[in-house]
C-alpha positions as semicolon CSV with decimal commas, in nm:
position;residue;x (nm);y (nm);z (nm)
1;M;0,292;-3,399;2,800
2;A;0,151;-3,503;2,468
3;Q;0,411;-3,574;2,203
4;R;0,396;-3,371;1,885
5;H;0,344;-3,545;1,556
6;D;0,617;-3,490;1,301
7;P;0,480;-3,545;0,949
8;A;0,832;-3,570;0,806
9;D;0,881;-3,912;0,966
10;G;0,560;-4,042;0,813
11;L;0,646;-3,902;0,471
12;A;0,990;-4,058;0,480
13;R;0,838;-4,392;0,574
14;L;0,587;-4,369;0,291
15;A;0,860;-4,280;0,042
16;R;1,065;-4,592;0,116
17;P;1,074;-4,852;-0,159
18;G;0,847;-5,145;-0,094
19;H;0,598;-4,953;0,118
20;P;0,258;-5,124;0,087
21;D;0,092;-4,800;-0,020
22;G;0,358;-4,711;-0,276
23;L;0,271;-4,683;-0,643
24;A;0,348;-4,965;-0,882
25;S;0,387;-4,890;-1,249
26;G;0,180;-5,090;-1,487
27;P;0,046;-5,073;-1,839
28;G;-0,244;-4,837;-1,882
29;P;-0,496;-4,768;-2,155
30;A;-0,379;-4,643;-2,491
31;G;-0,295;-4,275;-2,478
32;G;-0,335;-4,268;-2,100
33;P;-0,103;-4,297;-1,803
34;A;0,069;-4,623;-1,720
35;V;-0,119;-4,664;-1,393
36;A;-0,366;-4,936;-1,303
37;T;-0,624;-4,935;-1,028
38;A;-0,426;-5,203;-0,845
39;A;-0,137;-4,957;-0,821
40;W;-0,371;-4,721;-0,637
41;G;-0,433;-4,984;-0,370
42;L;-0,805;-4,998;-0,454
43;A;-0,832;-5,363;-0,554
44;G;-1,023;-5,574;-0,304
45;R;-1,138;-5,270;-0,102
46;T;-1,469;-5,091;-0,079
47;A;-1,523;-4,725;-0,158
48;G;-1,629;-4,659;0,200
49;E;-1,305;-4,799;0,339
50;V;-1,081;-4,590;0,114
51;L;-1,277;-4,266;0,148
52;A;-1,319;-4,306;0,523
53;A;-0,944;-4,362;0,561
54;W;-0,872;-4,041;0,372
55;L;-1,123;-3,840;0,576
56;H;-0,988;-3,987;0,900
57;A;-0,638;-3,879;0,797
58;G;-0,747;-3,523;0,723
59;A;-0,946;-3,490;1,045
60;G;-0,659;-3,630;1,251
61;E;-0,415;-3,385;1,095
62;F;-0,655;-3,100;1,171
63;L;-0,685;-3,202;1,536
64;R;-0,307;-3,235;1,570
65;G;-0,266;-2,885;1,431
66;L;-0,527;-2,756;1,675
67;R;-0,342;-2,917;1,966
68;L;-0,014;-2,759;1,859
69;Y;-0,187;-2,423;1,824
70;R;-0,322;-2,442;2,178
71;E;0,015;-2,555;2,315
72;S;0,191;-2,263;2,145
73;G;0,015;-2,011;2,368
74;S;0,143;-1,660;2,295
75;D;0,440;-1,784;2,090
76;A;0,368;-1,653;1,740
77;G;0,656;-1,855;1,594
78;E;0,484;-2,182;1,686
79;A;0,127;-2,063;1,634
80;A;0,179;-1,978;1,266
81;P;0,290;-2,331;1,157
82;A;0,007;-2,483;1,359
83;A;-0,249;-2,257;1,192
84;L;-0,099;-2,345;0,854
85;R;-0,136;-2,713;0,939
86;M;-0,503;-2,668;1,026
87;R;-0,563;-2,469;0,710
88;R;-0,406;-2,729;0,482
89;S;-0,594;-3,019;0,634
90;A;-0,919;-2,822;0,620
91;R;-0,867;-2,760;0,248
92;R;-0,798;-3,127;0,180
93;V;-1,103;-3,252;0,369
94;A;-1,324;-2,990;0,203
95;G;-1,186;-3,087;-0,139
96;A;-1,255;-3,457;-0,076
97;L;-1,609;-3,382;0,038
98;H;-1,664;-3,175;-0,275
99;T;-1,526;-3,430;-0,521
100;Y;-1,682;-3,739;-0,361
101;R;-2,004;-3,571;-0,254
102;A;-2,218;-3,853;-0,398
103;L;-2,046;-4,104;-0,168
104;T;-2,121;-3,915;0,154
105;D;-2,425;-3,817;0,353
106;T;-2,486;-3,480;0,187
107;G;-2,696;-3,352;0,476
108;W;-2,387;-3,378;0,694
109;A;-2,105;-3,328;0,442
110;D;-2,227;-3,007;0,276
111;P;-2,240;-2,798;0,597
112;L;-1,903;-2,935;0,705
113;Q;-1,749;-2,843;0,370
114;A;-1,883;-2,487;0,401
115;E;-1,746;-2,450;0,754
116;L;-1,403;-2,583;0,655
117;T;-1,389;-2,338;0,363
118;W;-1,481;-2,054;0,598
119;L;-1,209;-2,146;0,846
120;A;-0,940;-2,188;0,579
121;T;-1,029;-1,846;0,435
122;V;-1,015;-1,672;0,774
123;L;-0,682;-1,829;0,869
124;A;-0,524;-1,745;0,533
125;R;-0,580;-1,368;0,543
126;E;-0,312;-1,278;0,795
127;H;-0,054;-1,495;0,621
128;A;-0,148;-1,341;0,284
129;C;-0,101;-0,985;0,415
130;A;0,244;-1,069;0,553
131;Q;0,354;-1,232;0,229
132;R;0,216;-0,943;0,021
133;L;0,408;-0,687;0,224
134;D;0,726;-0,891;0,194
135;R;0,678;-0,932;-0,181
136;L;0,608;-0,564;-0,248
137;G;0,893;-0,449;-0,026
138;S;1,141;-0,674;-0,205
139;A;1,015;-0,557;-0,544
140;L;1,054;-0,191;-0,444
141;H;1,413;-0,253;-0,335
142;R;1,488;-0,431;-0,661
143;L;1,324;-0,169;-0,883
144;S;1,483;0,128;-0,707
145;G;1,830;-0,026;-0,731
146;A;1,867;-0,080;-0,356
147;E;1,957;-0,426;-0,235
148;A;1,720;-0,566;0,025
149;P;1,888;-0,690;0,344
150;G;1,958;-1,061;0,317
151;A;1,861;-1,077;-0,051
152;A;2,096;-1,194;-0,323
153;T;2,214;-0,929;-0,565
154;A;2,143;-1,150;-0,863
155;G;1,787;-1,214;-0,749
156;G;1,656;-0,898;-0,912
157;T;1,805;-0,930;-1,258
158;G;1,466;-1,007;-1,406
159;T;1,581;-1,248;-1,675
160;A;1,336;-1,461;-1,865
161;E;1,460;-1,773;-1,689
162;N;1,407;-1,625;-1,343
163;T;1,070;-1,492;-1,449
164;A;0,942;-1,827;-1,569
165;A;1,046;-1,973;-1,236
166;G;0,877;-1,699;-1,037
167;H;1,183;-1,466;-1,012
168;G;1,349;-1,706;-0,770
169;A;1,328;-1,687;-0,397
170;G;1,429;-1,324;-0,377
171;A;1,126;-1,188;-0,556
172;D;0,870;-1,412;-0,391
173;H;0,992;-1,479;-0,040
174;G;1,269;-1,226;0,022
175;T;1,281;-1,033;0,345
176;A;1,246;-0,658;0,305
177;A;1,317;-0,430;0,595
178;G;1,316;-0,115;0,384
179;P;0,949;-0,015;0,405
180;G;0,965;-0,011;0,783
181;T;1,254;0,239;0,782
182;P;1,204;0,473;0,488
183;A;1,479;0,703;0,379
184;A;1,459;1,073;0,458
185;L;1,291;1,211;0,150
186;D;1,020;1,434;0,294
187;G;1,236;1,719;0,418
188;A;1,114;2,026;0,596
189;T;1,307;2,271;0,382
190;A;1,410;2,077;0,074
191;P;1,295;1,758;-0,098
192;D;1,610;1,567;0,003
193;A;1,711;1,737;0,328
194;G;1,605;1,625;0,673
195;A;1,387;1,336;0,777
196;A;1,011;1,342;0,797
197;P;0,923;1,083;1,063
198;Y;0,622;0,871;0,983
199;G;0,351;0,968;1,224
200;G;0,094;0,699;1,154
201;T;-0,140;0,902;0,934
202;S;-0,332;0,732;0,654
203;R;-0,227;0,984;0,390
204;D;0,094;1,018;0,201
205;T;0,291;1,340;0,235
206;A;0,276;1,604;-0,034
207;P;0,566;1,624;-0,284
208;P;0,802;1,915;-0,331
209;A;0,619;2,161;-0,554
210;A;0,746;2,449;-0,763
211;A;0,439;2,658;-0,685
212;P;0,439;2,836;-0,347
213;S;0,084;2,723;-0,264
214;V;0,091;2,423;-0,030
215;P;-0,220;2,253;0,117
216;P;-0,267;2,364;0,477
217;S;-0,263;2,004;0,612
218;G;0,053;1,892;0,429
219;P;0,415;1,948;0,536
220;L;0,574;2,275;0,443
221;T;0,824;2,239;0,161
222;A;1,021;2,525;0,010
223;P;0,973;2,578;-0,363
224;L;1,263;2,492;-0,589
225;P;1,460;2,789;-0,730
226;A;1,354;2,914;-1,068
227;P;1,599;2,911;-1,361
228;L;1,843;3,201;-1,365
229;P;1,757;3,473;-1,619
230;A;1,976;3,497;-1,924
231;P;2,235;3,780;-1,919
232;N;2,204;4,080;-2,142
233;G;2,276;3,999;-2,502
234;A;2,224;3,623;-2,464
235;A;1,923;3,418;-2,553
236;D;1,766;3,184;-2,304
237;G;1,959;2,857;-2,304
238;D;2,259;2,999;-2,498
239;A;2,597;3,133;-2,386
240;D;2,624;3,463;-2,208
241;G;2,758;3,781;-2,362
242;A;3,120;3,670;-2,310
243;G;3,063;3,342;-2,486
244;H;3,070;3,132;-2,170
245;P;2,799;2,866;-2,137
246;R;2,525;2,952;-1,893
247;V;2,473;2,709;-1,604
248;V;2,111;2,662;-1,505
249;P;2,022;2,447;-1,205
250;Q;1,817;2,141;-1,294
251;R;1,465;2,111;-1,164
252;R;1,327;1,803;-0,996
253;D;1,058;1,751;-1,258
254;S;1,326;1,697;-1,525
255;A;1,499;1,418;-1,337
256;S;1,549;1,073;-1,486
257;P;1,290;0,800;-1,431
258;R;1,536;0,611;-1,211
259;S;1,584;0,909;-0,976
260;A;1,208;0,970;-0,969
261;L;1,154;0,606;-0,877
262;T;1,421;0,621;-0,607
263;M;1,271;0,940;-0,465
264;G;0,923;0,784;-0,433
265;A;1,016;0,426;-0,343
266;A;1,067;0,490;0,030
267;R;0,742;0,679;0,067
268;A;0,559;0,415;-0,138
269;G;0,704;0,146;0,088
270;A;0,593;0,333;0,399
271;L;0,244;0,376;0,256
272;L;0,218;0,007;0,166
273;E;0,346;-0,092;0,509
274;R;0,083;0,119;0,683
275;R;-0,196;-0,027;0,471
276;L;-0,087;-0,391;0,493
277;T;0,006;-0,375;0,861
278;L;-0,342;-0,246;0,935
279;A;-0,496;-0,519;0,720
280;R;-0,281;-0,783;0,889
281;T;-0,382;-0,662;1,234
282;R;-0,748;-0,680;1,139
283;A;-0,700;-1,028;0,991
284;H;-0,524;-1,144;1,308
285;S;-0,808;-1,011;1,523
286;A;-1,064;-1,180;1,299
287;A;-0,874;-1,511;1,322
288;L;-0,858;-1,493;1,701
289;Q;-1,227;-1,412;1,717
290;A;-1,309;-1,701;1,484
291;L;-1,097;-1,951;1,681
292;G;-1,278;-1,855;2,000
293;S;-1,630;-1,858;1,858
294;S;-1,897;-2,120;1,910
295;R;-1,896;-2,175;1,535
296;F;-1,538;-2,296;1,550
297;H;-1,606;-2,520;1,850
298;A;-1,892;-2,683;1,660
299;L;-1,654;-2,740;1,368
300;V;-1,398;-2,901;1,600
301;D;-1,668;-3,136;1,731
302;A;-1,756;-3,234;1,375
303;M;-1,389;-3,298;1,290
304;A;-1,349;-3,509;1,605
305;L;-1,644;-3,718;1,489
306;L;-1,495;-3,742;1,140
307;A;-1,166;-3,870;1,282
308;S;-1,341;-4,183;1,406
309;D;-1,664;-4,215;1,208
310;A;-1,719;-4,080;0,858
311;P;-2,089;-4,063;0,767
312;L;-2,106;-4,214;0,418
313;N;-2,383;-4,296;0,177
314;P;-2,485;-4,659;0,246
315;A;-2,584;-4,711;-0,117
316;T;-2,228;-4,660;-0,246
317;A;-2,006;-4,725;0,056
318;G;-2,008;-5,102;0,005
319;Q;-1,929;-5,097;-0,367
320;P;-1,580;-5,177;-0,502
321;A;-1,346;-4,881;-0,472
322;Q;-1,189;-4,933;-0,815
323;E;-1,534;-4,888;-0,973
324;V;-1,671;-4,603;-0,764
325;L;-1,381;-4,371;-0,675
326;P;-1,204;-4,307;-1,010
327;P;-1,511;-4,167;-1,199
328;P;-1,565;-3,863;-0,967
329;A;-1,192;-3,786;-0,983
330;E;-1,198;-3,811;-1,362
331;E;-1,497;-3,576;-1,371
332;A;-1,300;-3,323;-1,166
333;F;-1,012;-3,356;-1,411
334;G;-1,256;-3,300;-1,700
335;R;-1,387;-2,982;-1,539
336;L;-1,031;-2,861;-1,498
337;A;-0,946;-2,937;-1,861
338;G;-1,254;-2,746;-1,978
339;A;-1,166;-2,443;-1,766
340;V;-0,806;-2,444;-1,889
341;A;-0,925;-2,463;-2,250
342;A;-1,109;-2,132;-2,195
343;L;-0,792;-1,955;-2,076
344;P;-0,591;-1,741;-2,321
345;L;-0,285;-1,963;-2,304
346;G;-0,192;-1,866;-2,659
347;R;-0,134;-1,508;-2,543
348;A;0,092;-1,612;-2,254
349;T;0,386;-1,709;-2,474
350;Q;0,655;-1,483;-2,325
351;P;0,766;-1,414;-1,969
352;Y;0,739;-1,036;-2,027
353;N;0,443;-1,004;-2,259
354;A;0,371;-0,643;-2,346
355;E;0,062;-0,736;-2,550
356;A;-0,093;-0,925;-2,260
357;L;-0,001;-0,643;-2,022
358;S;-0,176;-0,390;-2,247
359;H;-0,490;-0,604;-2,237
360;A;-0,469;-0,620;-1,858
361;L;-0,427;-0,242;-1,825
362;A;-0,696;-0,154;-2,078
363;A;-0,949;0,113;-1,991
364;T;-1,286;0,001;-1,856
365;A;-1,619;0,081;-2,016
366;S;-1,742;0,275;-1,710
367;A;-1,587;0,429;-1,402
368;D;-1,744;0,176;-1,162
369;A;-1,658;-0,131;-1,375
370;P;-1,388;-0,365;-1,238
371;P;-1,045;-0,333;-1,401
372;A;-0,970;-0,555;-1,697
373;A;-0,689;-0,722;-1,504
374;E;-0,925;-0,832;-1,226
375;R;-1,174;-0,969;-1,477
376;Q;-0,897;-1,178;-1,636
377;D;-0,753;-1,292;-1,304
378;A;-1,086;-1,430;-1,182
379;H;-1,077;-1,709;-1,443
380;W;-0,722;-1,803;-1,347
381;H;-0,812;-1,809;-0,978
382;H;-1,100;-2,044;-1,057
383;V;-0,862;-2,275;-1,244
384;R;-0,634;-2,277;-0,941
385;L;-0,925;-2,396;-0,726
386;L;-1,000;-2,673;-0,975
387;V;-0,634;-2,776;-0,984
388;R;-0,640;-2,820;-0,608
389;H;-0,956;-3,029;-0,625
390;V;-0,790;-3,258;-0,879
391;R;-0,471;-3,273;-0,670
392;Y;-0,661;-3,380;-0,359
393;A;-0,867;-3,633;-0,553
394;R;-0,551;-3,780;-0,699
395;E;-0,390;-3,793;-0,356
396;S;-0,686;-3,987;-0,218
397;L;-0,632;-4,246;-0,492
398;D;-0,252;-4,254;-0,481
399;R;-0,247;-4,285;-0,105
400;A;-0,550;-4,505;-0,048
401;G;-0,555;-4,597;0,319
402;A;-0,251;-4,386;0,421
403;Y;-0,292;-4,167;0,728
404;E;-0,006;-3,923;0,666
405;L;-0,075;-3,590;0,495
406;P;0,031;-3,457;0,254
407;P;0,162;-3,751;0,051
408;P;0,478;-3,716;-0,157
409;P;0,427;-3,669;-0,532
410;D;0,503;-4,028;-0,629
411;S;0,311;-4,037;-0,957
412;P;0,415;-3,823;-1,258
413;L;0,066;-3,670;-1,270
414;A;0,086;-3,566;-0,905
415;A;0,421;-3,397;-0,968
416;S;0,284;-3,218;-1,276
417;L;-0,026;-3,103;-1,089
418;L;0,195;-2,976;-0,807
419;G;0,395;-2,768;-1,058
420;A;0,076;-2,627;-1,208
421;D;-0,057;-2,541;-0,862
422;E;0,269;-2,368;-0,773
423;A;0,257;-2,157;-1,090
424;L;-0,101;-2,052;-1,017
425;R;-0,007;-1,969;-0,660
426;R;0,259;-1,730;-0,789
427;H;-0,002;-1,592;-1,027
428;R;-0,240;-1,522;-0,740
429;D;0,031;-1,362;-0,524
430;A;0,145;-1,133;-0,807
431;A;-0,212;-1,039;-0,902
432;E;-0,304;-0,952;-0,544
433;A;0,019;-0,755;-0,501
434;A;-0,056;-0,557;-0,818
435;A;-0,408;-0,486;-0,692
436;E;-0,266;-0,364;-0,360
437;A;-0,024;-0,130;-0,539
438;A;-0,309;0,009;-0,750
439;A;-0,525;0,060;-0,440
440;A;-0,241;0,241;-0,263
441;A;-0,194;0,467;-0,565
442;R;-0,555;0,583;-0,523
443;T;-0,475;0,732;-0,181
444;P;-0,607;1,091;-0,163
445;R;-0,351;1,370;-0,212
446;I;-0,070;1,130;-0,291
447;A;0,270;1,266;-0,392
448;P;0,351;1,242;-0,766
449;A;0,681;1,065;-0,698
450;T;0,502;0,812;-0,475
451;A;0,234;0,757;-0,737
452;Y;0,503;0,702;-1,000
453;A;0,679;0,443;-0,783
454;L;0,351;0,263;-0,719
455;G;0,273;0,264;-1,090
456;V;0,609;0,107;-1,172
457;L;0,550;-0,147;-0,895
458;H;0,206;-0,229;-1,033
459;A;0,344;-0,286;-1,383
460;D;0,623;-0,504;-1,240
461;Q;0,374;-0,726;-1,059
462;R;0,156;-0,753;-1,370
463;H;0,466;-0,871;-1,556
464;D;0,506;-1,136;-1,287
465;V;0,146;-1,235;-1,352
466;E;0,228;-1,295;-1,717
467;A;0,540;-1,491;-1,622
468;A;0,333;-1,714;-1,394
469;R;0,083;-1,771;-1,674
470;L;0,365;-1,880;-1,900
471;A;0,491;-2,119;-1,632
472;F;0,142;-2,264;-1,589
473;G;0,108;-2,316;-1,964
474;R;0,427;-2,522;-1,966
475;A;0,321;-2,716;-1,656
476;W;-0,018;-2,787;-1,811
477;Q;0,153;-2,933;-2,117
478;R;0,323;-3,180;-1,885
479;V;-0,011;-3,261;-1,721
480;T;-0,179;-3,332;-2,054
481;A;0,119;-3,536;-2,170
482;T;0,095;-3,750;-1,858
483;G;-0,283;-3,790;-1,880
484;W;-0,513;-3,910;-1,606
């Protein structure tokens, strides 16, 4: 039986002091980082040797992940980490081919980069749906005042410190079992009596209404009692004729916002679970179909070739690495700096920024125009892609010749870039969760209480977006202070 590769052993070996590929601090240019090209391990080596070693490492990691995926069989617990391993290595190889495109045979590298991007996108959809459902379920539990099973009580306090750090583990990775077992709120005779079992329909149930007219396809709910008439000699809302105060039963539509949120949270969770479970099932089917297609087998053949022979440009492969490799990486860093300069970082100055939220929720010019939040998020998502390109380019320089992926963040710039990437990942997760809540709120014939809960959930996730933007702004200050 083939032995499985454990990347932790390789990372621990690389992190030991005195490792030949470790970084050595040295004086740098004025205003720049204290890192010399000799510390990168580029001195005395050609660009082809260093780039080929990095591509060999990525292709080998991809093939190891593929072997683990095939050995997992029907075990989903082992298949998910193997698919994650393939996806990460595919992103790194595609990023290297993009940054160092001039050093490769473009006729071979460009199609391979496109295929790796396709595979990474397909494999990421199922994981994204599962994380989105977990995130929204935990947020609903926190907002409605119910503690999610296994979640810390202090995880939902929503302080500025927790917000800048992504609300801790409870808001981002907490386990929520609530949406799968909603509370009994859709009663047959009263809004809070009896349980309405979820029957798998794509529509939300109708809310308790004061009017006797109920849509024929919705569940039958009895109307709430009307206010009692005032006795003779007493005005409406005053005491009766004997001077005793009149007691009038409260109506549901005059309840507090907290009770309205609690009443709609379970149904909103059930609706989100139906939508995201269906999306996850479709993503899983698409991933299985992609992994069994001839397109994927051709990609595996190309990665097997890359693991042993990297087609490079002969004109640049023999040149010194310290002269050829740093300029493309610096160009990628320049593109990132230009994209960050166009972001409204001055507006993201608070973890809960009402001004920025109002801009995100602004009305669109036309009914078919994309929401303002999505137009803003697109620029941030593009910056996240550029951050990853710079990270991978820096890794190829910091770990020149190393065959273990991913390398530990030895250099200060690598650690700063990792923090910026993490902040933008939280930004993407919160933005996609907010978009899912908004899409669920557009379900036909949705209950008002459910729509209210989804609206509160959408605003909560948009606040998380602003908190992630604040965290990225602080991480970017560390990146610029470190320099390239």
